[in-house]
Backbone bond lengths (Angstrom), bond angles and torsions (degrees), N, CA, C in turn:
res aa  C-N    CA-C-N  psi(-1)  N-CA   C-N-CA  omega(-1)  CA-C   N-CA-C  phi
1 M - - - 1.462 - - 1.509 112.66 -
2 D 1.276 118.08 153.13 1.436 122.09 178.48 1.514 108.86 -78.65
3 K 1.330 113.64 150.80 1.476 121.88 177.78 1.532 108.08 -76.90
4 R 1.279 116.93 119.46 1.468 120.49 174.70 1.519 110.89 -107.54
5 Y 1.279 116.41 171.95 1.491 123.22 173.44 1.530 110.39 59.72
6 T 1.283 117.96 54.46 1.435 123.21 -179.84 1.558 111.08 -62.01
7 A 1.295 115.60 -40.99 1.472 121.23 -178.40 1.540 109.64 -64.45
8 L 1.324 116.34 -41.99 1.512 119.65 177.91 1.514 109.61 -65.68
9 R 1.275 118.74 -42.19 1.458 120.28 176.29 1.500 114.60 -59.14
10 I 1.350 114.47 -37.83 1.484 119.75 176.96 1.561 110.70 -67.48
11 I 1.299 114.04 -42.84 1.513 120.46 177.61 1.495 110.26 -61.03
12 G 1.346 117.06 -47.64 1.456 121.18 179.71 1.509 112.61 -62.15
13 T 1.333 118.43 -38.25 1.416 121.97 177.23 1.516 110.88 -68.43
14 I 1.351 117.79 -38.32 1.472 119.13 176.61 1.475 111.82 -62.36
15 Y 1.347 116.97 -42.41 1.437 120.15 179.88 1.564 109.16 -62.86
16 K 1.282 117.29 -39.54 1.460 118.72 -176.78 1.513 109.76 -68.64
17 V 1.348 117.25 -41.33 1.469 119.02 177.67 1.522 113.38 -64.77
18 V 1.339 115.75 -40.74 1.459 121.76 176.44 1.503 110.86 -60.20
19 G 1.372 116.65 -40.52 1.449 120.16 177.81 1.488 111.84 -64.84
20 L 1.312 119.57 -40.80 1.472 121.11 176.85 1.531 112.45 -66.99
21 I 1.299 114.88 -38.62 1.495 117.53 175.28 1.497 111.75 -64.23
22 A 1.294 116.28 -41.11 1.525 120.69 178.42 1.519 108.78 -63.92
23 A 1.332 117.49 -39.02 1.473 118.59 179.52 1.518 110.09 -65.54
24 A 1.305 119.59 -40.96 1.459 121.79 179.85 1.513 110.28 -66.31
25 I 1.298 116.05 -40.97 1.545 116.86 179.99 1.491 109.54 -69.47
26 T 1.332 117.56 -34.12 1.487 117.35 176.38 1.522 111.91 -62.77
27 V 1.295 117.75 -44.78 1.478 119.77 -179.01 1.505 109.36 -63.38
28 L 1.350 119.08 -45.11 1.436 121.59 178.78 1.545 112.94 -62.19
29 S 1.329 114.52 -40.42 1.442 119.25 179.47 1.540 111.40 -65.84
30 A 1.341 117.97 -42.16 1.438 120.48 176.99 1.501 114.45 -62.41
31 L 1.364 116.29 -40.93 1.463 121.92 174.76 1.526 111.06 -63.76
32 G 1.315 116.40 -44.47 1.450 120.45 -177.91 1.547 111.14 -66.19
33 L 1.373 115.68 -37.37 1.451 119.54 -178.58 1.536 107.60 -68.09
34 C 1.308 117.41 -41.04 1.517 119.86 179.26 1.474 109.09 -63.54
35 A 1.340 119.14 -48.51 1.471 123.31 -177.40 1.492 110.74 -62.87
36 T 1.306 118.79 -41.31 1.495 123.10 -179.62 1.517 108.34 -63.95
37 S 1.281 117.18 -45.47 1.490 119.46 -176.17 1.497 112.32 -67.73
38 V 1.387 116.56 -38.49 1.399 118.42 179.77 1.548 112.16 -70.83
39 L 1.304 115.62 -39.03 1.455 118.38 -179.22 1.588 111.62 -81.74
40 G 1.307 116.88 -19.44 1.430 121.49 -179.77 1.542 111.89 -83.26
41 G 1.279 118.17 -19.71 1.456 121.79 -179.43 1.551 112.80 -64.71
42 P 1.356 116.65 -52.32 1.423 118.37 175.48 1.515 115.33 -65.61
43 A 1.280 116.02 -31.54 1.466 118.96 177.59 1.508 110.61 -66.08
44 L 1.325 113.59 -42.95 1.551 117.40 178.21 1.480 110.24 -64.93
45 D 1.342 118.39 -36.33 1.482 120.54 178.89 1.514 110.99 -66.59
46 Q 1.327 117.51 -42.24 1.496 120.30 177.21 1.484 111.37 -66.56
47 F 1.356 119.19 -39.53 1.420 123.39 176.36 1.545 112.28 -58.17
48 A 1.344 113.95 -44.20 1.466 118.44 -177.42 1.480 112.48 -70.18
49 Q 1.342 116.83 -35.89 1.468 121.65 177.65 1.494 110.26 -68.75
50 Q 1.363 118.07 -41.35 1.396 122.00 -175.67 1.568 113.02 -65.35
51 Y 1.318 115.43 -38.91 1.431 121.79 -176.09 1.518 115.30 -103.62
52 G 1.330 116.87 21.98 1.428 123.25 173.62 1.514 116.27 78.27
53 G 1.265 117.01 20.21 1.489 118.84 178.22 1.493 112.51 -79.55
54 G 1.269 120.07 -14.08 1.428 121.93 -177.92 1.472 113.99 81.98
55 D 1.327 117.79 -154.95 1.428 124.29 -179.92 1.543 108.90 -79.14
56 T 1.308 118.25 135.88 1.456 121.19 178.35 1.455 115.99 -83.77
57 G 1.335 118.39 -8.24 1.417 123.22 178.57 1.479 113.50 63.33
58 V 1.367 117.16 -118.22 1.479 120.70 -175.32 1.492 111.65 -73.51
59 F 1.370 117.35 -8.31 1.443 116.45 -177.33 1.604 109.95 -95.00
60 G 1.297 116.75 17.57 1.431 119.98 178.60 1.528 110.17 -83.69
61 L 1.309 114.67 -146.52 1.510 118.64 -176.66 1.516 111.52 -65.66
62 A 1.374 115.80 -44.32 1.458 119.65 -176.99 1.503 110.90 -66.72
63 G 1.338 117.01 -41.71 1.457 123.20 178.96 1.503 110.29 -61.21
64 G 1.388 113.60 -47.23 1.483 117.01 178.96 1.519 113.25 -61.09
65 M 1.284 118.35 -36.52 1.428 121.82 -179.76 1.499 110.08 -70.30
66 V 1.296 120.07 -43.46 1.447 124.93 -176.60 1.572 108.98 -67.53
67 W 1.331 115.62 -50.79 1.440 117.68 -175.65 1.608 108.08 -72.82
68 G 1.321 117.32 -31.86 1.465 118.99 176.22 1.521 109.44 -65.16
69 L 1.278 117.96 -39.53 1.476 121.79 178.40 1.535 110.76 -67.65
70 V 1.294 117.11 -42.43 1.493 120.47 177.76 1.475 111.51 -65.12
71 A 1.353 117.50 -44.11 1.436 119.67 179.39 1.569 111.54 -69.19
72 G 1.294 116.39 -36.51 1.477 118.76 176.97 1.492 113.93 -63.77
73 I 1.355 115.51 -45.82 1.428 120.45 179.19 1.515 112.12 -63.55
74 S 1.348 117.53 -45.24 1.440 119.86 179.44 1.553 111.43 -65.29
75 T 1.335 117.37 -38.14 1.440 118.72 176.35 1.546 111.50 -66.57
76 L 1.331 116.71 -36.48 1.444 118.98 177.44 1.554 111.17 -69.13
77 I 1.246 117.52 -37.58 1.513 119.75 177.82 1.576 113.16 -67.01
78 L 1.332 111.13 -52.68 1.480 117.04 -177.07 1.565 111.49 -68.06
79 G 1.271 115.67 -43.16 1.479 118.74 177.14 1.519 111.46 -65.83
80 G 1.318 115.79 -41.18 1.469 119.64 178.95 1.530 110.86 -63.17
81 L 1.316 118.47 -41.48 1.435 121.48 177.78 1.605 109.63 -65.18
82 S 1.289 116.70 -37.56 1.471 119.28 179.38 1.549 107.82 -67.51
83 A 1.331 116.81 -47.01 1.469 117.02 178.60 1.475 114.62 -62.07
84 L 1.333 115.65 -37.65 1.472 122.00 178.51 1.500 110.32 -62.61
85 G 1.383 116.27 -40.22 1.432 122.29 178.55 1.557 112.87 -63.08
86 V 1.355 114.18 -43.93 1.450 116.12 179.30 1.483 110.62 -67.45
87 Y 1.343 118.91 -41.59 1.476 122.14 176.91 1.529 110.20 -61.75
88 A 1.315 117.64 -38.08 1.498 120.11 178.00 1.509 114.48 -64.58
89 I 1.320 116.08 -33.32 1.482 119.35 174.72 1.516 108.42 -62.42
90 G 1.337 119.61 -46.34 1.483 118.55 177.85 1.496 111.73 -62.05
91 E 1.338 119.73 -40.29 1.466 122.09 177.91 1.567 110.16 -66.44
92 G 1.362 116.55 -34.39 1.404 118.99 178.10 1.555 112.21 -64.16
93 I 1.336 115.09 -41.17 1.469 116.57 176.77 1.496 113.47 -63.79
94 Y 1.305 116.72 -37.83 1.508 118.61 175.96 1.520 109.83 -69.50
95 L 1.312 119.90 -32.49 1.464 122.29 176.37 1.514 112.07 -63.45
96 V 1.340 117.13 -43.96 1.438 122.31 179.30 1.574 109.66 -64.32
97 I 1.318 115.47 -42.18 1.437 118.65 178.82 1.513 109.73 -63.98
98 A 1.294 121.95 -42.60 1.428 123.31 178.85 1.551 112.37 -66.05
99 L 1.298 114.91 -37.08 1.486 121.51 176.76 1.481 109.52 -62.38
100 E 1.310 119.13 -44.39 1.446 120.77 177.13 1.543 113.17 -65.30
101 E 1.323 119.08 -39.43 1.448 122.14 178.26 1.494 110.46 -65.16
102 N 1.310 117.86 -41.84 1.490 122.14 -178.12 1.524 108.11 -67.75
103 T 1.323 117.68 -41.82 1.475 121.20 177.99 1.547 110.68 -63.10
104 R 1.306 117.82 -42.84 1.416 122.78 178.28 1.582 109.57 -61.48
105 A 1.288 116.22 -48.75 1.472 120.92 178.25 1.516 112.58 -60.70
106 S 1.362 117.57 -40.78 1.436 119.15 -179.16 1.546 110.31 -67.65
107 A 1.339 115.62 -38.66 1.460 120.84 179.21 1.531 110.48 -63.10
108 T 1.329 113.97 -39.67 1.508 118.00 -179.94 1.518 110.56 -67.03
109 V 1.337 118.69 -42.91 1.448 119.63 179.38 1.559 111.11 -66.75
110 L 1.309 117.71 -39.33 1.466 120.06 179.01 1.537 111.01 -67.23
111 Y 1.328 117.97 -37.88 1.427 120.85 176.91 1.485 113.25 -65.46
112 R 1.313 117.94 -38.20 1.462 122.99 178.22 1.555 111.40 -69.15
113 Q 1.311 116.86 -34.23 1.454 119.91 176.89 1.499 112.43 -74.47
114 E 1.305 117.96 -29.21 1.464 122.97 -178.21 1.550 111.36 -73.04
115 V 1.293 114.45 -36.78 1.444 119.97 -176.82 1.530 108.55 -79.46
116 A 1.320 119.37 134.94 1.433 121.35 179.37 1.514 111.32 -62.40
117 P 1.302 119.38 148.33 1.416 121.49 -173.31 1.512 114.60 -60.99
118 G 1.312 117.54 -30.77 1.509 121.92 -176.80 1.533 112.19 -91.90
119 M 1.313 116.65 -9.19 1.479 120.58 -177.20 1.526 113.09 -93.53
120 S 1.290 115.69 143.00 1.409 117.04 171.84 1.550 109.00 -83.67
121 P 1.308 117.38 156.96 1.511 120.86 -177.57 1.483 111.76 -61.88
122 S 1.338 119.20 -26.62 1.476 119.86 -177.20 1.562 110.85 -80.30
123 A 1.411 115.95 -21.68 1.440 119.32 -179.32 1.448 113.78 -80.82
124 R 1.242 119.57 -6.43 1.468 125.37 -179.04 1.497 110.51 -66.27
């Protein structure tokens, strides 16, 4: 069969590519957020001690690690769900196209079986 709906195929592919790019950006953002929080905790502690802020308490190294981990995991979950949703839209477009192609093929087969072998479709 011929390939129909070229524009929809392009749109579906674009959605799938954007979904994959969003997933990659999500993973990089989550890792960057974790690294920044872990490295920023001691820097904040040193800054507070240098300028008379005293002890930063939970905002030190342990606090930076914990909050960085929480922020990284939440970023990973929410960004992953968003990327999955965008990718699913692209797959949904391809699903609708495949559904239409299968319906068209089934209708063609049923029509050919219904018409007598010696009769032309217009003589029916």
